[in-house]
C-alpha distance (Angstrom), angle and dihedral (degrees) to the residues before:
residue distance angle dihedral
M1 . . .
A2 3.84 . .
R3 3.83 90.8 .
R4 3.79 91.2 50.4
H5 3.83 90.3 50.4
A6 3.81 91.8 48.6
A7 3.83 91.3 48.6
M8 3.80 91.2 49.5
T9 3.82 90.8 48.5
L10 3.83 90.4 52.3
M11 3.79 92.7 48.2
L12 3.78 91.6 49.6
A13 3.82 91.9 48.8
A14 3.82 90.2 50.4
A15 3.80 91.7 47.0
L16 3.81 91.4 52.3
T17 3.82 95.9 42.4
L18 3.77 100.7 47.1
P19 3.86 96.5 64.3
L20 3.79 89.1 49.9
L21 3.85 91.6 53.5
V22 3.77 91.1 47.2
M23 3.82 93.2 48.3
A24 3.80 90.8 48.4
G25 3.80 91.1 48.7
G26 3.77 93.3 -105.5
P27 3.79 125.6 -83.4
A28 3.86 94.1 -74.8
A29 3.83 92.1 57.3
A30 3.80 94.7 61.2
R31 3.77 122.0 88.6
E32 3.74 112.0 -111.8
I33 3.81 142.8 177.1
V34 3.78 109.7 -104.0
Q35 3.80 141.6 158.9
A36 3.83 109.8 -71.5
P37 3.81 112.5 -98.1
D38 3.86 92.4 -123.0
A39 3.79 131.3 7.1
R40 3.80 93.3 -136.3
Y41 3.84 94.2 72.7
R42 3.81 117.8 90.7
P43 3.77 124.4 -133.0
G44 3.78 110.2 -82.4
T45 3.83 94.2 37.2
I46 3.81 119.5 123.2
V47 3.81 112.9 -141.3
I48 3.81 117.9 -168.7
R49 3.81 119.9 -165.0
T50 3.79 103.2 -163.8
G51 3.82 94.1 -169.2
E52 3.82 91.2 54.2
R53 3.82 92.8 41.8
R54 3.79 87.5 -132.2
L55 3.80 135.0 129.1
Y56 3.77 119.1 -155.0
L57 3.80 124.8 -161.7
V58 3.80 106.4 -161.3
T59 3.81 105.1 -137.0
A60 3.83 102.4 172.2
P61 3.80 136.3 -5.4
G62 3.81 104.6 -59.6
E63 3.82 94.5 2.2
A64 3.77 134.8 96.7
I65 3.80 144.5 163.4
R66 3.79 109.1 -119.1
Y67 3.82 122.2 -151.8
T68 3.82 129.4 -176.0
I69 3.80 111.5 -125.1
A70 3.81 143.1 176.1
V71 3.81 115.3 -115.5
G72 3.76 137.0 -163.5
K73 3.80 121.7 -62.4
A74 3.78 119.3 -108.5
G75 3.78 106.8 -65.1
K76 3.79 92.3 20.7
Q77 3.83 99.3 72.6
W78 3.78 120.6 105.3
R79 3.77 140.7 177.8
G80 3.74 135.8 -149.0
V81 3.78 141.1 80.5
K82 3.79 125.4 -57.4
Y83 3.79 132.5 162.9
V84 3.80 133.7 -132.3
E85 3.79 104.7 -97.1
E86 3.82 102.5 158.1
M87 3.79 135.1 34.8
Q88 3.82 124.3 -176.8
V89 3.80 138.5 167.7
D90 3.80 116.1 -138.7
P91 3.82 92.6 -5.0
A92 3.78 124.7 -160.0
W93 3.80 113.4 -124.7
S94 3.81 130.3 -138.9
P95 3.81 111.3 -171.6
P96 3.82 112.2 -118.4
A97 3.78 118.2 -125.0
S98 3.83 92.8 -99.0
V99 3.79 92.0 55.7
R100 3.83 92.8 42.2
R101 3.85 90.6 54.4
D102 3.79 89.6 58.3
N103 3.80 94.6 38.6
P104 3.81 108.5 30.1
R105 3.83 92.6 168.0
L106 3.80 93.4 66.4
P107 3.80 115.1 115.0
D108 3.81 120.0 -111.6
V109 3.81 91.1 -110.9
I110 3.81 134.2 13.6
P111 3.80 109.4 -158.3
G112 3.81 121.1 -121.9
G113 3.79 113.8 -94.7
S114 3.79 92.9 28.7
P115 3.84 113.5 132.3
R116 3.85 85.2 -132.9
N117 3.83 92.5 58.6
P118 3.83 109.4 104.4
M119 3.83 93.2 -159.1
G120 3.82 94.6 75.7
A121 3.80 123.4 -164.6
R122 3.82 100.5 -27.3
V123 3.78 140.9 16.2
I124 3.78 126.8 -154.6
G125 3.78 104.3 -168.9
L126 3.78 119.6 -150.3
G127 3.79 126.8 -145.8
P128 2.80 170.0 -105.2
G129 3.74 92.7 38.0
G130 3.78 101.1 20.5
E131 3.80 93.4 -132.0
Y132 3.81 95.5 120.5
A133 3.80 136.4 48.4
I134 3.75 146.3 173.3
H135 3.76 105.6 -124.4
G136 3.77 146.8 153.6
T137 3.77 123.7 -101.1
N138 3.79 141.9 -141.2
M139 3.79 87.8 -148.0
P140 3.82 104.2 67.0
A141 3.80 92.5 169.7
T142 3.83 87.5 73.2
I143 3.81 93.0 63.9
G144 3.83 108.3 112.4
T145 3.80 92.7 25.8
A146 3.81 138.1 92.2
A147 3.78 99.3 -105.8
S148 3.82 114.2 131.3
Y149 3.76 141.3 76.9
G150 3.80 90.3 -108.2
C151 3.78 102.1 -57.6
F152 3.80 123.6 115.3
R153 3.80 115.2 -118.7
M154 3.78 123.8 -156.1
H155 3.78 135.9 179.5
N156 3.80 106.9 -87.0
H157 3.80 92.1 -116.3
D158 3.83 90.3 51.7
V159 3.81 95.5 47.8
A160 3.85 88.5 49.4
D161 3.82 89.0 52.9
L162 3.83 92.4 47.0
Y163 3.84 91.7 44.8
A164 3.83 89.6 56.4
R165 3.85 90.9 53.2
V166 3.83 102.8 46.8
R167 3.80 133.5 69.1
M168 3.76 136.9 -157.9
G169 3.83 109.0 -73.5
T170 3.80 95.1 30.4
P171 3.80 108.5 152.1
V172 3.80 116.8 -120.0
V173 3.81 116.1 -161.6
V174 3.79 114.6 -164.7
L175 3.78 115.3 -161.6
P176 3.83 130.3 -178.9
């Protein structure tokens, strides 16, 4: 009888906890303080591990804030070093030529704050070149997937947190 009661208690606890984890995006979706991905990167550096679908902001030697992100689709991923060269709140979006080829019906500009704007709450533009960015999204279900044309999508609350922590010129290292 005691075993049956203990088993029922465990099942009830699991049944009550699972919906809370799903609603919160699960434990892996939350930003968290972790060991830095590599000791060679200085505090203030953003390190993106495309294969992990994670972005790390190195905050101190050996320490980083880790965020779950969406990365580029197959054939749209890239690696290298860029630098933060643009920062905007509620940015308007003009579809680049590569996106327009696949979606010719898109308008020339989608205003900032529009639910149709794929840039979300913040944009952290990467250069040189300005083709890629770290930005929020109005499609949170894509976080943790390969979904973009090469940009890095974050939950809007996470990109707002990152935006407050970085500056113009911040190095961004993108690894496979």
